[in-house]
N, CA, C and O of each residue as an XYZ file, in Angstrom:
416
protein
N      10.831    160.113     97.493
C      11.617    161.320     97.668
C      12.189    161.332     99.079
O      11.460    161.141    100.053
N      13.485    161.554     99.187
C      14.114    161.589    100.497
C      13.955    162.958    101.126
O      13.654    163.934    100.438
N      14.154    163.031    102.411
C      14.066    164.315    103.116
C      15.110    165.292    102.587
O      14.813    166.473    102.410
N      16.332    164.814    102.333
C      17.400    165.701    101.864
C      17.067    166.251    100.492
O      17.271    167.439    100.242
N      16.560    165.420     99.599
C      16.194    165.901     98.275
C      15.103    166.957     98.390
O      15.161    167.971     97.693
N      14.136    166.752     99.227
C      13.068    167.720     99.425
C      13.615    169.054     99.890
O      13.152    170.101     99.437
N      14.595    169.038    100.790
C      15.191    170.287    101.269
C      15.896    171.011    100.126
O      15.778    172.230     99.998
N      16.628    170.266     99.293
C      17.320    170.902     98.177
C      16.317    171.510     97.218
O      16.497    172.641     96.766
N      15.280    170.784     96.907
C      14.265    171.311     96.003
C      13.598    172.545     96.582
O      13.133    173.406     95.835
N      13.546    172.642     97.899
C      12.893    173.797     98.498
C      13.690    175.077     98.275
O      13.132    176.162     98.439
N      14.950    175.002     97.915
C      15.730    176.198     97.607
C      15.480    176.701     96.190
O      15.709    177.877     95.908
N      15.021    175.842     95.302
C      14.804    176.239     93.917
C      13.759    177.354     93.856
O      12.664    177.235     94.407
N      14.124    178.431     93.176
C      13.253    179.593     93.054
C      14.044    180.853     93.334
O      15.272    180.819     93.410
N      13.341    181.965     93.489
C      13.980    183.254     93.723
C      13.733    183.704     95.153
O      12.627    183.575     95.677
N      14.783    184.235     95.778
C      14.766    184.643     97.174
C      15.279    186.072     97.295
O      16.166    186.485     96.548
N      14.719    186.821     98.236
C      15.112    188.203     98.484
C      15.689    188.320     99.890
O      15.120    187.800    100.849
N      16.814    189.001    100.003
C      17.464    189.168    101.304
C      16.574    189.991    102.229
O      16.037    191.029    101.842
N      16.430    189.505    103.461
C      15.587    190.175    104.455
C      16.409    190.717    105.617
O      15.841    191.158    106.616
N      17.714    190.694    105.505
C      18.621    191.148    106.563
C      19.254    192.459    106.143
O      19.723    192.596    105.013
N      19.267    193.428    107.055
C      19.908    194.702    106.726
C      21.116    195.008    107.608
O      21.591    196.144    107.639
N      21.616    193.996    108.326
C      22.827    194.169    109.140
C      24.010    194.464    108.221
O      24.053    193.979    107.090
N      24.953    195.242    108.690
C      26.123    195.615    107.891
C      26.899    194.401    107.396
O      27.404    194.407    106.273
N      27.000    193.366    108.216
C      27.766    192.184    107.810
C      27.147    191.480    106.602
O      27.835    190.740    105.899
N      25.862    191.703    106.357
C      25.158    191.041    105.253
C      25.362    191.760    103.920
O      24.885    191.287    102.888
N      26.068    192.899    103.927
C      26.287    193.649    102.684
C      27.034    192.842    101.637
O      26.894    193.109    100.443
N      27.815    191.874    102.049
C      28.598    191.087    101.087
C      27.784    189.980    100.421
O      28.304    189.244     99.582
N      26.521    189.863    100.791
C      25.642    188.846    100.202
C      24.617    189.520     99.298
O      24.145    190.612     99.612
N      24.265    188.883     98.176
C      23.416    189.542     97.181
C      22.001    189.842     97.680
O      21.482    189.184     98.582
N      21.402    190.853     97.063
C      20.033    191.249     97.402
C      19.031    190.195     96.964
O      18.005    190.000     97.615
N      19.325    189.515     95.865
C      18.431    188.495     95.314
C      19.246    187.268     94.936
O      20.336    187.385     94.376
N      18.718    186.101     95.242
C      19.317    184.827     94.847
C      18.291    184.032     94.066
O      17.124    183.961     94.450
N      18.731    183.431     92.962
C      17.872    182.522     92.215
C      18.577    181.175     92.155
O      19.681    181.059     91.623
N      17.924    180.161     92.708
C      18.454    178.805     92.715
C      17.762    177.961     91.655
O      16.540    178.000     91.512
N      18.552    177.205     90.919
C      18.061    176.141     90.055
C      18.602    174.853     90.674
O      19.218    174.905     91.738
N      18.396    173.732     90.054
C      18.922    172.489     90.594
C      20.441    172.482     90.475
O      20.973    172.332     89.375
N      21.142    172.640     91.590
C      22.598    172.576     91.632
C      23.341    173.857     91.312
O      24.548    173.924     91.544
N      22.675    174.879     90.788
C      23.339    176.135     90.465
C      22.542    177.314     91.027
O      21.353    177.199     91.323
N      23.227    178.440     91.162
C      22.553    179.645     91.649
C      23.124    180.870     90.943
O      24.191    180.825     90.332
N      22.374    181.963     91.050
C      22.838    183.263     90.555
C      22.421    184.316     91.574
O      21.264    184.365     91.991
N      23.367    185.151     91.968
C      23.093    186.243     92.882
C      23.104    187.572     92.145
O      23.905    187.782     91.234
N      22.209    188.467     92.546
C      22.144    189.796     91.940
C      22.275    190.823     93.059
O      21.537    190.782     94.043
N      23.207    191.727     92.900
C      23.425    192.739     93.930
C      22.459    193.898     93.753
O      21.939    194.134     92.662
N      22.229    194.611     94.835
C      21.420    195.824     94.795
C      22.261    196.945     94.185
O      23.487    196.852     94.137
N      21.607    197.983     93.727
C      22.314    199.113     93.111
C      23.322    199.752     94.064
O      24.316    200.327     93.621
N      23.072    199.654     95.362
C      23.952    200.274     96.356
C      25.075    199.352     96.827
O      25.915    199.766     97.626
N      25.101    198.122     96.348
C      26.123    197.166     96.785
C      27.322    197.170     95.855
O      27.211    197.436     94.658
N      28.471    196.866     96.442
C      29.678    196.636     95.658
C      29.829    195.141     95.426
O      28.897    194.462     94.994
N      31.014    194.651     95.722
C      31.331    193.233     95.567
C      30.422    192.372     96.442
O      30.198    192.692     97.610
N      29.897    191.279     95.881
C      29.137    190.308     96.668
C      29.828    188.957     96.585
O      30.370    188.588     95.543
N      29.805    188.229     97.682
C      30.485    186.934     97.768
C      29.844    185.868     96.888
O      30.526    184.985     96.369
N      28.541    185.960     96.729
C      27.823    184.965     95.923
C      27.341    185.623     94.643
O      26.359    186.365     94.661
N      28.018    185.362     93.532
C      27.591    185.939     92.263
C      26.908    184.901     91.388
O      25.799    185.130     90.906
N      27.545    183.785     91.181
C      26.969    182.686     90.410
C      27.847    181.471     90.639
O      29.055    181.597     90.840
N      27.244    180.309     90.608
C      28.042    179.105     90.785
C      27.202    177.913     91.175
O      26.010    177.831     90.881
N      27.861    176.997     91.842
C      27.194    175.773     92.270
C      26.851    175.870     93.754
O      27.404    176.684     94.493
N      25.933    175.022     94.154
C      25.622    174.889     95.575
C      25.193    173.453     95.818
O      24.762    172.744     94.909
N      25.325    173.050     97.072
C      24.814    171.740     97.481
C      24.573    171.760     98.982
O      25.231    172.482     99.731
N      23.623    170.957     99.393
C      23.369    170.766    100.818
C      24.127    169.529    101.261
O      24.059    168.482    100.617
N      24.848    169.656    102.362
C      25.584    168.529    102.931
C      25.086    168.335    104.348
O      25.372    169.146    105.228
N      24.348    167.270    104.570
C      23.775    167.044    105.883
C      22.575    167.943    106.102
O      22.181    168.687    105.203
N      21.998    167.881    107.276
C      20.755    168.613    107.528
C      20.916    170.121    107.710
O      19.935    170.859    107.624
N      22.147    170.591    107.961
C      22.283    172.018    108.253
C      23.525    172.670    107.664
O      24.024    173.653    108.211
N      24.033    172.136    106.555
C      25.218    172.709    105.926
C      24.956    172.979    104.451
O      24.541    172.091    103.706
N      25.204    174.221    104.044
C      25.107    174.632    102.653
C      26.514    174.933    102.159
O      27.254    175.677    102.802
N      26.883    174.365    101.030
C      28.168    174.651    100.394
C      27.878    175.470     99.143
O      27.082    175.067     98.295
N      28.535    176.630     99.039
C      28.320    177.533     97.907
C      29.643    177.817     97.208
O      30.668    178.027     97.857
N      29.609    177.820     95.884
C      30.730    178.327     95.114
C      30.669    179.847     95.172
O      29.634    180.436     94.860
N      31.751    180.480     95.562
C      31.744    181.934     95.772
C      32.311    182.678     94.569
O      32.758    182.067     93.599
N      32.287    183.997     94.647
C      32.801    184.844     93.576
C      34.294    184.625     93.338
O      34.793    184.908     92.249
N      35.008    184.127     94.342
C      36.442    183.848     94.187
C      36.697    182.407     93.756
O      37.843    181.959     93.720
N      35.629    181.684     93.429
C      35.665    180.283     93.010
C      35.989    179.308     94.141
O      36.204    178.121     93.896
N      36.023    179.801     95.362
C      36.208    178.907     96.511
C      34.866    178.264     96.852
O      33.808    178.844     96.606
N      34.920    177.065     97.417
C      33.719    176.425     97.952
C      33.693    176.694     99.445
O      34.591    176.263    100.169
N      32.677    177.401     99.912
C      32.555    177.773    101.322
C      31.355    177.064    101.932
O      30.330    176.876    101.277
N      31.497    176.672    103.195
C      30.410    176.024    103.932
C      29.748    177.019    104.869
O      30.413    177.848    105.490
N      28.433    176.925    104.962
C      27.631    177.799    105.815
C      26.627    176.945    106.576
O      26.162    175.925    106.066
N      26.291    177.360    107.797
C      25.172    176.736    108.502
C      23.894    177.266    107.887
O      23.794    178.454    107.583
N      22.906    176.384    107.699
C      21.651    176.810    107.087
C      20.472    176.208    107.839
O      20.526    175.068    108.299
N      19.426    176.980    107.955
C      18.140    176.511    108.485
C      17.095    176.879    107.437
O      16.943    178.051    107.092
N      16.377    175.878    106.932
C      15.420    176.090    105.849
C      14.002    175.887    106.359
O      13.696    174.893    107.017
N      13.146    176.846    106.044
C      11.710    176.718    106.264
C      11.046    176.853    104.898
O      11.740    177.052    103.901
N       9.747    176.751    104.830
C       9.043    176.779    103.552
C       9.302    178.050    102.754
O       9.550    177.975    101.551
N       9.250    179.203    103.389
C       9.376    180.470    102.665
C      10.550    181.311    103.130
O      10.624    182.502    102.828
N      11.473    180.692    103.870
C      12.597    181.439    104.414
C      13.776    180.498    104.645
O      13.597    179.320    104.955
N      14.983    181.039    104.488
C      16.160    180.319    104.970
C      17.126    181.302    105.586
O      17.221    182.456    105.168
N      17.847    180.819    106.594
C      18.843    181.607    107.308
C      20.192    180.930    107.124
O      20.321    179.718    107.297
N      21.187    181.721    106.773
C      22.547    181.226    106.582
C      23.444    181.955    107.568
O      23.327    183.167    107.746
N      24.343    181.211    108.211
C      25.328    181.810    109.112
C      26.714    181.487    108.577
O      27.042    180.324    108.339
N      27.526    182.522    108.389
C      28.866    182.312    107.847
C      29.874    182.042    108.959
O      29.520    182.022    110.137
N      31.125    181.834    108.577
C      32.178    181.481    109.529
C      32.440    182.578    110.553
O      32.925    182.291    111.648
N      32.126    183.836    110.218
C      32.322    184.947    111.155
C      31.112    185.174    112.056
O      31.132    186.065    112.905
N      30.064    184.380    111.878
C      28.870    184.514    112.713
C      27.806    185.446    112.157
O      26.816    185.722    112.835
N      27.990    185.935    110.943
C      26.982    186.798    110.321
C      25.807    185.929    109.874
O      25.982    184.953    109.144
N      24.616    186.297    110.323
C      23.410    185.550    109.959
C      22.621    186.360    108.942
O      22.291    187.523    109.175
N      22.323    185.730    107.810
C      21.615    186.386    106.712
C      20.343    185.598    106.431
O      20.376    184.376    106.279
N      19.223    186.309    106.362
C      17.936    185.678    106.075
C      17.480    186.051    104.676
O      17.664    187.180    104.222
N      16.882    185.078    104.005
C      16.274    185.279    102.693
C      14.844    184.783    102.743
O      14.543    183.782    103.392
N      13.963    185.493    102.050
C      12.561    185.105    101.940
C      12.252    184.784    100.480
O      12.740    185.439     99.559
N      11.424    183.754    100.302
C      11.053    183.334     98.953
C      10.205    184.409     98.288
O       9.295    184.964     98.904
N      10.507    184.696     97.034
C       9.690    185.596     96.249
C       8.405    184.842     95.921
O       8.462    183.785     95.293
N       7.247    185.362     96.333
C       5.997    184.617     96.120
C       5.621    184.452     94.650
O       4.721    183.678     94.326
N       6.291    185.161     93.771
C       5.997    185.028     92.335
C       6.716    183.853     91.699
O       6.507    183.576     90.518
N       7.576    183.139     92.468
C       8.294    181.985     91.920
C       7.863    180.719     92.638
O       7.387    180.776     93.772
N       8.024    179.600     91.996
C       7.625    178.324     92.630
C       8.474    177.980     93.831
O       8.259    176.945     94.463
């Protein structure tokens, strides 16, 4: 198993947003990653979210590419730990997600 594959596998599961900054409102409250695909679920108080469902891939050690709600492929800086990941978008908004302990 390569290091890159291990990092991708570490995203598989369900994650809950841990950031409450205003800029993070456009990102879903919950993300569920499978191998190569994801689904985002917004909170009851959220409107449009940038990540609804689509594909994702890791490119290099710190780049996440996500298919967005507009079908564009966007690149984000990412830092992955065992139970947390942080994503920074092109505008500098940093969003943290924590792994739901009920998922693998």
